[in-house]
N, C-alpha and C positions, 0 to 999 in steps of 0.2 A: 543510692548508689546505683550506678549503670548495671544493667543485666549482664553485660560481658565482663564486668570485674568482681561482682558481688560473689559470695560464697553460697551456693544453692544447697540446701540440705533436704534430703528426703530419707525418711526411715521406712524401711520394708522388712517385715519379719513374717515367718510362716507360722500359722497357728493351725496345726492340723491340715485340713483341706482347704485352708483359707490363706489369702495373702492380705496382710493388714498394712496400710499405708498411712503415713502421717507426715506432716511437714509441708514442703513445696512439691507439688505434682505439676510440673511445667515441662517445656520443651527441653530445658536444660538438665532436668532430672530424668528424664524418660530412659537414657542409656543405662541407668542404674538398676532398672527392673529386670527381672529374669526373662529369658526368652519363652519359656514355657511356664506361665503362671498356673496356679491351681484353677479350679472351676468356680471358685468364689473369691472376689476382690472387695474388701471392706475398708472403707476410709474412714479415719478417726481424726477430726480436728485439722483438716488440711488448711494450712495458712494461704496457700495460693493455688490456684487452679486455672489454667489457660486452655485456649482452644486445641493445642497440640495434644494436651492430656485428654481432653474430651474426645478428641479423634482416636487416641489410642483406646480408651475404654469403649468407645462405640464399636470399633473393630473387634475387641474382645468379646463383646456382648453379642455381636453378629455371629461368632464362633460358638456361642452357648455358655460363656462365662456369665455368672451373675454378679452385678455390682451393687453394693450396699453402702449405706451411710452417708450419702450426698446430701448436702443442704439443698434447699429449694432453689436458690440461684445457681448452684452448681449443676443440679438436676435439669433445669431449664436449658443450661449451656449444652449439656450433653444431649438433650432432645433435639436441640436446634441443629447440632453438628450431625446427629443421626438422620434427621430429615434432609439435611443438605447433601448427604453422600449420594453419588450416582448409583442409580439402580440398573442392573443388567437388562438388556431388552429381553422380552419373553421370546423363548425359542419358537421359531416359525413352525406351524404344525406340519407334520410329516404327511406328503401327499402319497395316497396309494400308488402302487406301480402301475395300475391300468390307467388311473387319472393322469399320472406323469406321461405315459405314452400317448394318450389322447392329447394331452396339452401340447407336447412337442410336435405331434402330427398337424394339430390345428395351427400352430404357428408357422410351420413350414408350408402349409397349404396357403395360408393368408400371404406369406412372403412371395410365393410362386404367383398367386393372383395378382399381387401388387406389381411383380415384375412384368406379368402379361399386360397389365394395364398400362405401364410406362412404355413398353414396347408398341402398344396400340397408338399411344400418344405421339411417339416418334414417328411411326408410320403416317399417321395423319399430318404431321408437321412436314414430312417429306412430300406428300401429295399436295399439300397447300402451297408449298414452295414451288413445285413443278407447275401447278396451275398458274402461279404468279409469273413464272418465267415464261409460259406460252403466252400469257396475256401481254406482258411487258418484255419481249426478248432483249431489250437494252440492258436490263438488270442482270441477265444471265451471263455468268463468267465462263466463257468458252475456253479461255486460256487454262483455267483451273481444271476444267473438264478434261482437256487434252493431256494435261500434266498427270491427272489421276489415272486416265486410261493407260498411259505409259507405265506408271508405277504398278498398277493393279494387273494389267494384262501383258503388256509386252515384256516386262522383267520376269513374268511368271511362266513364259513359254517354255524355256529350257527344261525346268523342273518338272512342269506338267508333261512335256513330251517324253522326257526320259522315264518318268514313273509309269505312264500308259505303255510306253514301249515294253518295259520290263514285265508289266501285268500281263500283256499279250503273249510274251515269251513264256511266262509261268502257265498260263491258261493252255497254251498249246502243248507245252511238255506234260503237264498233268492230264490233259484230256488224252494225249496220245497214249500215255501209260495205261489208262483205263480202258480206252475203247479198242485197243489193240487185242485185248482178251476176247472180244466179240466180233472181231473182224470188221468193225466199223469205223476204220480210221477216218474215212472222208467226212463223217459226221462232226469231226473236230473243227472244221470251218464254220458249221452251225453254232457249235458251242461258243468259239471265239466271237464270232460276229454278234450273236444275241446277247452274250454277256457284256461285251464292251459297249455296243451301240445303245443298248437298252438300260444298262444299269451302272456297270463299273466305270466307263468313261467319264460320264458326268459326275457320278458320286465322288470318285477319287479326286477329280478336279475340283469339286466344291469344298472338299474336305482340306485339300492344300491350300486353297484360297482362303478358307475359313481360318486356318492356322497362320497363315502369311499375312493376310490383308486385315482380318479382324483385329489382330494385335497392333498393326501398323496404324489403323484407324484410332484405336484407343489410345495408343502413345501419343500420336499427333495432337489430337484433340484434347487429350488429358494435360499434356505439357502446356498447352495454350491456356487451359483452365487454371493449372497452377501458377502461371505468370500473369493471371487476370488479363489476358489479352482479349478474352471473350467479353468481358465487362468493358473493356476499352471499345471493342467493336459496337456494342450497344450504345455507348456514349456518343460515338461518332455517327449514330444513325444507321449503322450497317446491320443486316438481320443475319444472325449466325446461322440460321436455316438455309438461307440462299448462299451464304459464303462457304459453309462447312458441310453441312449435311447433303445438299442437293448434288454438288459436284462429285462427291465420293460415291453416294449410292447409285447415281446415275451411270458413273464410270463402270462400276460392278455390272450394273444391268446391261451395259453394252458389251463388255469384254468377257463375262462368263460364258455365253453361248459360243463365242469364238474360240475360247479356251477349250470348251468341250467338244467342238468339232476337231480342233487339233489333237486333243486326247483321243478321240475315236480313230482318226487316221493313224496316229502313232501306235496305238494298240493293235490295229489291224496289221500294220507293217510288221510289228514284232511278232504276232502270232503267224503271219505268213512265212517269215523267215524261219522261225522254229519248225512249223509243219514241213517246210522244204527240207530242213536238216534232218529232222526226227523221223518224218513219215514219208519223205520222198514226193510230197504233194507240190507240184510245180507252181510258181506264181500265177501262170495263166489258168491252171485248174482251180487254184484258190479264188482267182477273181471271178471265173465262171460259177463256181459254187456259191460264191457270196452274192452275186447278182441275181442267180436264178432262185435261191432258196431263201433269201433274206429279204423281207418286205420293208418298204419304206417306212411303214408304221412303227418299227422298232427304233429308227432314227428320230422320228417324231416324238415318240414317247419319251426318249431320253433327253433330247434338247428342249422339250417343253418344260422340263423341270428347272432348267438354268435360271430363267428370270424370277422364279420364287426363291430359289437358293440365294441368288445376288441380293434381292431386296432383304431377305432375313439376315444375311451376313452383314450387309451395310448397316441396318438399323440396330443390330446388336453392338456392332463396333462403335457406332456414333454414340449410342446410349451409354455404353460404359465410359467413353471418353467424357461425356458430359457429367457424369457422376464421380469423376475424380476429384478428390479434396485437395487440401493445401500442402501435402506432404508427398514424398516420393514412395512411401509405402503404400498409400492409397493408389498410386498410379500403377504399381507392380501388382497389387491385388486385382485392380479392375482389368488389367491387361489379361491376366491369367483367367479370370472369370469370362471375360469376352470370348477367348478362344475355346474354352470348355463348352460355353452355352452355344456358340455358333456351330461347333462340330456335332454337338447332341442334337441341335435343332435340324441340322442338315439330314442326320440320319433318321430322325423321327419322320421328317416330311418326306424323305424318300419311301420310307415304309407305308406312309399314307397314300402316296401316289401309286405304289405297287398294288395296294388294295383297290384303289379306285379303277386302275386300268384293268385289273382282273374282274371286277364287277361289270364293267361296260364292255368287256371282251376285246380290248386293245392288246 
């Protein structure tokens, strides 16, 4: 008779602390068993015993229940089912706190070193492309360079000029408030000139360009990477370094010193206007003090940082663009990382320049 239609019988009775089973112990009779059986299960004269019953007894045995009375074939089936049951993975050993800190620190250091190695590789690719363009001028894309000079430099002039103008106003206002206490208002010109020409003019310009241009470089190259346009370039025999990296970095290299000069002029104009309003220092007096007391070395010290800032910003932006994956989430993550890394690198390099200039007495 088919198992779906036959009448399955199982006898289960309690004998003290034991559960005695007889009859058919199969998948059909398992629902008849109590949910919490005693600690001992004894079988007597089972007429049928299948894999589902063996699985049930194996689970009870794992919980500490003793199974008695099985025949040799039934015991072999129970042993086979017990051996086939999945075993939980051993718990991973707990790492001491000091080792966990060292492990995380080591991984971060290796990630940083890998990032620096990749940036050095992109710098080498840029220099190689530049050398190739010098040897073979016909391969250089002048139209692309002009376009990126416009996007990187010309379109950034308003925000750079406005920001520097306001910084000059703030420096003059704060300097006046402090120097008036000592009757040294005229030295506010020196404060404004040295601060803007040496540090703030080019530093703020580089930060603005890092936030504006690094993200644009990553987004433009990354979107091309997502659409597999860079692979298509290589298929057509075009070098992505010549087409993508060289014009963008070279445009930054050309335009950032110009933006730095614009920032210096705007900052000085803002400082002169506020000095005239707040302290009564006329523009002619401001100009005389600026020319007489401010050396050209301050201008050189500030502008000399611009090419380094430009290369670093361009390399970081292009590197992040090339690391974009196939999805939009990767594009957003790399764009954010490019802006953060570029601004951080600009500030660190500016600090190194300051230490260097202080050591050589500039």
